[in-house]
C-alpha positions in Angstrom: 90.3 167.9 99.6 93.4 169.7 100.5 95.0 169.7 104.0 92.7 172.5 105.4 89.8 170.9 103.7 90.5 167.8 105.5 91.2 169.7 108.8 87.7 171.4 108.6 86.2 168.1 107.8 87.6 166.5 110.9 86.9 169.4 113.0 83.3 168.9 112.9 83.5 165.3 114.1 86.7 163.7 115.2 88.5 161.2 112.9 87.8 158.4 115.7 84.0 159.0 115.4 83.7 159.2 111.9 81.5 156.7 110.1 83.0 154.0 107.4 80.6 155.7 105.0 82.5 159.0 105.7 86.1 157.8 105.8 85.8 155.2 102.8 85.6 157.8 100.2 88.9 159.6 101.7 90.8 156.2 101.9 89.7 155.3 98.1 91.0 158.9 96.8 94.1 158.5 98.8 93.5 161.7 100.9 93.7 159.5 103.9 96.0 156.9 104.5 95.2 153.4 105.9 98.6 153.5 107.8 97.7 157.1 109.5 94.1 155.9 110.1 95.5 152.7 112.0 98.0 154.6 113.9 95.6 157.2 115.0 93.1 154.3 116.0 96.0 152.7 118.3 96.7 155.9 119.7 93.1 156.0 120.8 92.8 152.4 122.1 96.2 152.9 124.0 94.7 156.1 125.6 91.3 154.8 126.7 91.5 151.1 126.9 93.2 151.0 130.1 89.9 152.4 131.4 87.4 150.9 129.4 88.6 147.3 129.1 87.1 146.6 125.6 89.9 144.8 124.2 90.9 141.3 125.2 94.1 141.9 123.2 95.2 144.1 120.5 97.1 143.2 117.4 99.0 146.2 116.6 101.9 144.6 114.6 99.9 142.7 112.3 97.3 145.7 111.9 100.1 148.2 110.8 101.4 145.5 108.3 97.8 145.0 107.1 97.3 149.0 106.7 100.8 149.2 104.9 99.4 146.2 102.5 96.1 148.2 102.1 97.8 151.4 101.4 99.8 149.5 98.6 96.8 148.1 97.1 94.9 151.5 97.0 97.7 153.3 95.5 98.0 150.7 92.8 94.3 151.1 91.8 93.3 147.6 93.6 90.5 149.2 95.7 88.4 146.4 97.3 85.5 148.4 98.7 84.3 150.6 101.7 86.2 148.3 104.2 89.4 148.8 102.7 92.1 150.1 105.2 89.2 150.4 107.6 90.3 149.6 111.4 87.6 147.0 112.8 87.8 144.6 115.8 86.0 141.2 116.6 84.5 139.6 119.5 86.8 137.3 120.9 84.9 134.2 120.1 86.0 134.6 116.7 89.1 132.5 115.8 92.2 134.5 114.5 94.9 132.4 113.2 98.1 132.4 115.5 96.2 134.9 117.9 94.7 133.5 121.2 91.0 133.3 121.3 89.8 132.9 124.9 85.9 133.4 124.6 86.2 135.1 128.0 87.4 131.9 129.7 90.4 131.3 131.7 89.8 127.5 130.5 90.8 128.8 126.7 93.8 131.0 127.8 96.1 128.8 125.7 93.7 128.3 122.7 95.5 129.5 119.6 93.6 128.6 116.4 95.4 127.7 113.6 92.9 129.3 110.9 90.7 132.3 110.8 86.9 132.2 111.4 85.1 132.5 107.9 83.7 136.1 109.2 87.4 137.1 110.0 88.9 135.7 106.7 85.8 137.7 104.9 86.7 141.2 106.7 90.2 140.5 105.6 89.2 139.8 102.1 87.2 143.1 102.2 90.5 144.9 103.0 89.9 145.6 106.6 92.4 146.0 109.3 91.8 143.9 112.4 93.0 145.7 115.3 92.2 143.2 117.9 89.8 141.0 120.0 87.1 142.3 122.1 86.2 141.1 125.6 82.8 139.3 126.4 81.2 137.5 129.3 82.4 133.9 129.7 81.2 131.7 127.2 79.1 134.5 125.8 76.5 134.0 128.8 76.1 136.4 131.7 79.0 136.7 133.8 82.7 137.1 133.6 85.5 134.7 134.9 87.0 135.7 138.1 90.6 134.8 136.6 90.2 137.7 134.0 88.9 140.4 136.3 90.7 143.2 134.1 88.5 142.0 131.2 85.3 143.6 132.0 84.2 146.3 129.8 83.0 149.9 131.1 80.2 151.7 129.5 81.7 155.0 128.0 78.7 156.8 128.5 78.4 156.1 132.2 80.3 153.8 134.2 77.8 153.1 136.5 75.6 151.6 133.6 75.9 148.1 132.4 78.0 147.8 129.3 75.3 145.3 127.9 75.3 141.4 127.6 78.0 139.2 126.2 79.2 141.3 123.3 80.2 144.0 125.7 83.6 144.8 124.4 82.2 145.3 120.9 79.6 147.8 122.1 82.2 149.7 124.2 84.9 149.7 121.7 82.5 150.7 118.8 80.8 153.5 120.8 84.0 155.0 122.2 85.8 155.2 118.6 88.3 152.4 119.4 87.3 150.6 116.3 85.3 151.8 113.3 82.9 148.8 113.4 82.9 145.5 115.2 81.5 142.0 115.2 79.3 140.5 118.1 77.3 137.3 118.5 73.9 136.8 119.8 72.1 133.7 121.3 69.4 135.5 123.3 70.1 139.3 123.1 74.0 139.4 123.2 74.1 141.9 120.1 71.0 143.8 121.1 71.7 144.5 124.6 75.3 145.8 124.2 73.8 147.8 121.4 71.1 149.1 123.4 73.6 150.0 126.6 76.2 151.8 124.4 74.1 153.8 121.9 75.2 151.7 118.7 73.5 149.8 115.9 73.5 146.1 116.1 72.1 143.7 113.3 71.4 140.2 114.4 71.0 138.6 110.9 68.7 135.8 109.9 69.9 132.5 111.3 72.3 130.8 108.9 72.9 134.3 106.8 76.4 134.7 108.2 78.7 131.7 108.8 79.4 130.5 112.1 82.5 128.6 111.2 85.4 129.2 113.4 83.1 130.9 116.1 83.0 129.3 119.6 79.7 128.1 120.1 77.2 129.0 123.0 74.3 127.2 121.7 74.6 126.3 117.8 70.9 126.5 117.0 70.4 130.0 118.4 73.8 131.5 117.6 74.1 134.4 115.2 77.1 136.6 114.2 76.5 140.1 113.3 77.7 143.6 113.0 77.8 146.5 115.6 78.5 150.0 114.4 77.7 153.7 114.6 75.2 154.0 111.9 72.9 151.6 110.1 74.7 152.0 106.7 78.0 151.1 108.5 76.4 147.9 109.9 75.1 147.2 106.4 78.4 147.4 104.8 79.9 144.9 107.4 77.0 142.4 107.0 77.4 142.6 103.0 81.2 141.6 103.6 80.6 138.8 105.9 77.2 137.2 104.8 76.4 134.3 102.3 76.9 130.9 101.8 80.1 129.1 103.3 81.0 125.5 102.4 82.6 125.1 105.9 79.3 125.7 107.6 76.7 123.5 106.2 73.7 125.6 108.2 74.5 128.7 106.2 71.7 129.5 103.8 72.4 128.8 100.1 70.8 132.1 99.0 73.0 135.0 97.6 73.0 138.1 99.7 71.2 140.9 98.0 72.9 144.4 97.6 72.1 145.8 101.1 73.0 149.2 99.7 70.9 149.5 96.7 67.7 150.8 98.6 69.4 153.0 101.1 67.9 156.6 101.2 64.9 155.4 99.2 61.5 156.2 100.5 59.9 153.8 103.0 56.3 154.9 102.0 53.9 151.9 102.5 56.2 149.7 104.7 54.0 147.9 107.0 55.5 148.6 110.6 53.6 146.4 113.3 53.4 147.8 116.9 51.8 146.4 120.0 51.6 149.3 122.5 51.1 146.9 125.4 53.9 144.5 124.6 56.3 147.4 123.8 55.4 149.2 127.2 54.2 146.8 129.6 56.7 146.3 132.7 59.2 148.5 130.4 61.1 151.3 131.7 58.9 154.3 130.8 61.9 156.2 128.9 62.4 153.2 126.8 58.7 152.9 125.9 58.5 156.5 125.1 61.6 156.2 122.8 59.9 153.2 121.1 56.7 155.3 120.6 58.6 158.3 119.4 60.3 155.8 117.0 57.0 154.7 115.7 56.0 158.4 115.2 59.1 159.1 113.4 58.8 156.0 111.0 55.0 157.1 110.6 56.2 160.7 109.4 58.5 159.0 107.1 55.3 157.4 105.1 55.4 153.9 107.1 52.1 152.4 107.5 51.8 151.8 111.3 49.7 148.4 111.9 48.1 147.7 115.3 48.9 144.1 116.2 48.8 141.8 119.1 51.8 140.0 119.9 51.0 136.7 121.5 51.9 136.0 125.0 55.2 134.2 124.8 56.0 133.9 128.5 54.9 130.2 128.7 57.4 129.5 125.9 60.5 131.4 127.0 62.1 128.8 129.7 62.3 126.6 126.8 65.4 128.9 125.9 67.4 128.1 129.0 66.8 124.2 128.5 67.9 124.3 124.9 70.9 126.8 125.6 72.3 125.1 128.6 72.2 121.7 126.8 73.7 123.0 123.7 76.4 124.8 125.6 77.2 121.7 127.5 77.9 119.8 124.1 79.9 122.6 122.9 82.2 122.6 126.1 82.0 119.1 126.8 85.5 117.9 126.3 87.1 121.1 127.6 84.9 121.0 130.8 85.5 117.6 131.8 89.2 118.4 131.8 89.3 121.9 133.1 86.1 122.6 135.0 87.9 124.4 137.8 89.1 127.1 135.3 85.5 128.0 134.3 84.0 130.7 136.5 81.1 130.0 138.9 78.1 131.4 137.0 79.2 129.7 133.7 80.0 126.4 135.5 76.5 126.3 136.9 74.9 127.2 133.8 77.0 123.9 132.1 75.7 122.2 135.4 72.1 122.9 134.3 72.7 121.7 130.9 74.0 118.2 132.2 70.7 117.8 134.1 68.7 118.5 130.9 67.1 115.0 129.8 66.5 113.8 126.0 62.9 114.2 126.8 63.2 117.7 128.3 65.3 118.8 125.2 62.5 117.5 123.0 59.8 119.3 124.9 61.8 122.5 124.8 62.2 122.2 121.1 58.5 121.7 120.6 57.8 124.6 122.8 60.2 126.7 120.7 58.4 125.6 117.5 55.0 126.5 119.0 56.4 130.0 119.6 57.7 130.4 116.2 54.4 129.4 115.0 52.5 132.0 116.9 54.9 134.8 115.8 54.5 133.8 112.1 50.6 134.6 112.4 51.8 138.0 114.0 53.8 138.8 110.9 51.3 137.8 108.1 49.9 141.3 108.2 53.1 143.2 108.6 56.6 143.6 107.2 58.5 144.6 110.4 57.5 144.5 114.2 58.8 147.5 116.3 59.7 146.9 120.0 62.3 147.5 122.6 65.7 146.1 122.3 65.8 145.6 126.1 63.1 146.4 128.8 65.2 148.2 131.2 68.0 150.6 131.9 70.6 148.2 133.8 73.2 149.5 136.4 76.6 147.9 136.3 76.6 144.7 138.4 78.7 144.6 141.5 82.0 142.6 141.6 80.2 140.0 143.7 77.5 139.6 140.8 80.2 139.9 138.0 82.5 137.1 139.3 81.0 135.2 142.4 77.4 134.5 141.8 76.2 131.1 140.2 73.5 130.9 137.7 70.2 130.8 139.4 68.6 130.3 136.0 68.0 132.9 133.2 65.7 135.9 133.5 63.2 135.1 130.7 61.5 138.3 131.2 64.5 140.4 130.5 64.9 138.3 127.4 61.2 138.6 126.1 62.1 141.2 123.3 65.2 139.2 122.1 65.1 135.3 122.7 61.8 134.8 120.6 63.7 136.1 117.6 66.6 133.5 118.2 64.0 131.0 118.5 62.8 131.9 115.1 66.1 133.0 113.6 64.5 136.2 112.4 66.6 139.2 111.6 66.7 142.2 113.9 68.2 145.8 113.8 68.6 147.8 116.9 69.0 151.4 116.5 69.8 154.5 118.8 66.4 156.0 119.7 67.6 158.8 122.3 68.7 159.2 126.0 67.0 159.1 129.4 67.0 162.4 131.2 69.9 161.0 133.2 71.8 160.4 129.8 71.2 156.6 129.7 71.1 155.3 126.0 67.9 154.2 124.8 67.1 151.8 121.7 64.6 150.8 119.3 64.5 147.3 117.8 62.8 146.4 114.5 62.4 142.8 113.8 62.1 141.6 110.1 60.8 138.7 108.4 63.5 136.0 107.2 66.0 137.2 104.8 64.8 140.6 104.9 67.9 142.3 106.1 67.8 144.9 103.5 64.6 146.3 104.5 65.8 146.7 108.0 68.6 148.4 107.1 66.8 150.7 104.8 64.3 151.5 107.5 67.3 152.2 109.9 68.9 154.5 107.6 65.7 156.6 107.1 64.9 156.6 110.8 68.6 158.2 111.4 68.0 160.6 108.7 65.1 162.1 111.0 66.7 161.8 114.3 70.0 163.2 115.8 70.5 160.3 118.4 73.2 158.7 116.1 75.3 161.9 115.9 76.0 161.8 119.7 79.2 160.3 121.1 80.4 159.6 124.7 82.4 162.4 125.9 85.7 160.8 126.9 
């Protein structure tokens, strides 16, 4: 591609909105330089982030050095794969050696890890250029720390809309073209909510598929780390790079990760997609319910076999999520919290206080409820390969400053998490896909839930869905 060919290519979609799958061949063939790409990415970040607040901190000097190293390697024929030379960003729960990792909390302002999280070192091994750390709610829960008021991300589609749950910086940065892909984490919906709110793709992998070593815990038995991207293919490329067994995390699954790219673009004929119209539409915003229903129609046209199922009523089991999460969060923060409780914001402080009231018997009872919910869902999946449902039930407005910084946790809205938390209970993989926009322009999302270890099928369905729809080609007008 000559200079004019590259110009024509870029004219169609600006460089910052290209997918990794589109720019990787240009980097590999040396038609695009990792150094130029990284500099262009920082120009965009520096232009927009004063308004969008997606980054907790940028790592420009290190990123430029990494881009120069990537350029040298590629020039000498040592191409590492599709992430080589690509600017990516990580949620500020992931340890970065010699760079502060705050986890959204003033209590961690001075915490500087002396090693990289496994997911970070795997991105580096893949040749990715890490541009910085992305903002999140305090402790990865529901609110922000009042001492970090300039760390609340703004939805690039509409500042009056919520930027989503805890991985809000990841959703905003990815949607606004301030990184090509990002990492988020999900304990009860925190990859899926910001994916839905910002119109990006998010994968919550099978629990144990991706190492949590060097990632600040919210609730160890519920936490998942996964990719957020502007296409299903890009999300798969990142998952391929970060997944797999890790000797530093004994909870990682020992099975090797299959080639997630092998089946992309192949027909999805005969895949059994479960759909419970009542579950997917009752007390759900009608635009979201319609988007999910349209998504089902699109998968049906692709040859998927739509199977009517009845999802069990999980409402009696969902309160167990709060019991487990608060108790495990207190365990994760115990030492720091007893020393620096005042540096925690009111919401997260009260969440940890909930945890301090959980008894051993209460935790045991919640664990039993969790296992029962998982058992009920196993039955639902006996006749199907994936379940289609919303990623979240409503289109949420941005919270007020009072809600963001001053309110205490009166508990967790289990009804809001009814499409997300059950699959943290079970540890099943999910993919959230862009499924259109409301008449007012709010992003809408479709979630597909798979069986354990079936990320490859979810990605294959996601790519097929994107080939029949235009939603993922729309970008916020910044």
